[in-house]
C-alpha positions as CSV (number, residue, x, y, z in Angstrom):
1,D,54.0,27.1,72.1
2,I,51.9,23.9,72.4
3,I,51.0,24.2,68.8
4,I,54.6,24.5,67.6
5,A,55.7,21.7,69.9
6,T,53.3,19.0,68.4
7,D,52.5,17.9,64.8
8,K,48.7,18.0,65.3
9,K,46.2,20.2,63.4
10,F,44.4,22.8,65.5
11,H,40.9,24.3,64.8
12,I,40.2,27.4,66.8
13,A,36.8,28.9,67.4
14,G,36.2,32.3,69.1
15,Q,36.4,35.8,68.8
16,V,39.6,37.7,68.5
17,Q,39.8,40.0,71.6
18,H,43.3,41.4,71.4
19,K,44.5,42.1,67.9
20,D,48.1,42.7,68.8
21,L,48.3,39.2,70.6
22,W,46.6,37.7,67.6
23,R,49.1,39.3,65.2
24,Y,52.0,37.9,67.4
25,F,50.4,34.5,67.5
26,W,50.3,34.1,63.7
27,W,53.8,35.6,63.4
28,K,55.2,33.0,65.8
29,L,53.3,30.2,64.0
30,R,54.7,31.3,60.5
31,R,58.2,31.7,62.0
32,H,58.2,28.1,63.4
33,G,56.6,26.6,60.3
34,S,53.4,25.6,62.2
35,A,50.8,28.1,60.5
36,D,49.6,25.5,58.0
37,R,48.4,23.3,60.8
38,V,46.1,26.0,62.4
39,Y,42.6,26.8,61.1
40,F,40.7,29.9,62.5
41,H,36.9,29.4,62.4
42,G,35.7,32.5,64.2
43,W,32.8,32.7,66.7
44,Q,30.6,29.6,66.7
45,N,27.0,29.7,67.6
46,D,26.6,25.9,67.6
47,V,29.7,24.4,69.2
48,N,28.2,20.9,69.1
49,A,27.9,21.0,65.3
50,W,31.3,22.7,65.0
51,L,33.0,20.0,66.9
52,D,31.5,17.4,64.5
53,D,32.5,19.4,61.4
54,V,36.2,19.7,62.5
55,D,36.1,16.0,63.6
56,A,38.0,16.8,66.9
57,N,40.0,14.5,69.1
58,Y,41.0,16.9,71.7
59,L,39.8,20.1,73.0
60,I,42.5,22.5,74.5
61,S,41.3,25.0,77.1
62,T,44.0,27.5,77.9
63,S,41.9,30.0,79.9
64,W,42.8,30.6,83.4
65,S,39.7,32.7,84.2
66,E,36.9,31.0,82.6
67,S,35.6,29.0,85.5
68,F,33.3,26.2,84.3
69,A,34.0,26.7,80.6
70,Y,31.1,25.2,78.8
71,N,33.3,24.2,75.8
72,I,35.0,21.7,77.9
73,A,31.7,20.1,79.0
74,E,30.4,20.1,75.5
75,A,33.5,18.3,74.1
76,M,33.6,15.8,76.9
77,A,29.9,15.0,76.3
78,K,30.9,14.1,72.8
79,G,33.8,11.9,74.0
80,I,36.5,14.3,73.1
81,K,39.5,14.4,75.4
82,P,40.0,17.8,77.1
83,V,43.4,19.2,77.7
84,I,42.8,21.9,80.4
85,R,45.1,24.5,81.7
86,N,45.0,24.5,85.6
87,F,43.2,27.3,87.2
88,E,41.7,27.9,90.6
89,A,39.1,25.1,91.3
90,A,39.9,23.2,88.0
91,E,40.6,20.1,89.9
92,E,37.1,20.4,91.5
93,L,35.4,20.6,88.1
94,W,37.4,18.5,85.8
95,P,39.3,15.1,85.8
96,T,42.7,15.8,87.1
97,R,44.2,13.5,84.5
98,C,43.2,16.1,81.9
99,I,44.8,19.2,83.6
100,Y,48.1,20.6,82.8
101,N,50.3,23.1,84.5
102,N,52.9,23.9,81.8
103,I,53.5,23.3,78.1
104,E,55.4,20.0,78.7
105,E,52.3,18.5,80.6
106,A,50.0,19.6,77.9
107,I,52.2,17.9,75.3
108,D,52.2,14.8,77.3
109,L,48.5,14.7,77.5
110,F,48.3,14.9,73.6
111,N,50.8,12.1,73.4
112,E,49.3,9.8,75.9
113,T,48.2,6.5,74.3
114,S,45.1,6.4,76.6
115,Y,42.0,7.9,75.1
116,E,38.8,7.0,76.8
117,S,35.8,8.6,75.0
118,K,33.2,6.7,77.2
119,S,34.9,8.0,80.4
120,Y,34.8,11.7,79.2
121,R,31.1,11.4,78.3
122,Q,30.4,9.6,81.7
123,W,32.2,12.3,83.6
124,V,29.9,15.0,82.3
125,A,26.7,12.8,82.6
126,D,27.6,11.9,86.3
127,R,28.3,15.4,87.4
128,Y,26.5,18.0,85.1
129,D,23.2,16.3,83.9
130,S,20.2,18.7,83.6
131,E,18.4,17.3,86.7
132,H,21.5,17.7,88.9
133,E,21.9,21.3,87.5
134,A,18.3,22.2,88.0
135,K,18.3,20.9,91.6
136,Q,21.4,23.0,92.4
137,Y,19.6,26.1,91.0
138,L,16.5,25.4,93.1
139,D,18.5,24.8,96.2
140,L,20.5,28.0,95.5
141,F,17.4,30.3,95.1
142,F,14.8,28.4,97.3
143,G,16.7,26.5,99.8
144,K,17.6,22.8,100.3
145,D,15.0,20.0,99.7
146,V,12.8,21.9,97.3
147,Q,10.9,19.6,95.0
């Protein structure tokens, strides 16, 4: 419904997991005249390169069960604005200003005039840099204050 309600182009990467839902998705897009704005690219081994190729301005994450979702971090690290469906702990992982609860809120995020590439990059750098992540793994497996 988000695709139908906006005039933006959508590039989708991933693997089709439910053929019946996929067929319904495309039927609905055709029915509403939106199919010409949607491009399916299949599974991408190098998301970083793919995001460059499609010249993305937004990354929409509709998953309610993916937890951390590396695709969000990869997009933000490139300065791409995430539009993230709310899920348990989403507000602990991602900027609340990028989280939506319903279609109307998602559309509002697309239509906002503020677009702060530097802030998206900084969010990831401040919270998920490799040093910080390595320390968390060491703490988890070997206890606190391991050097």
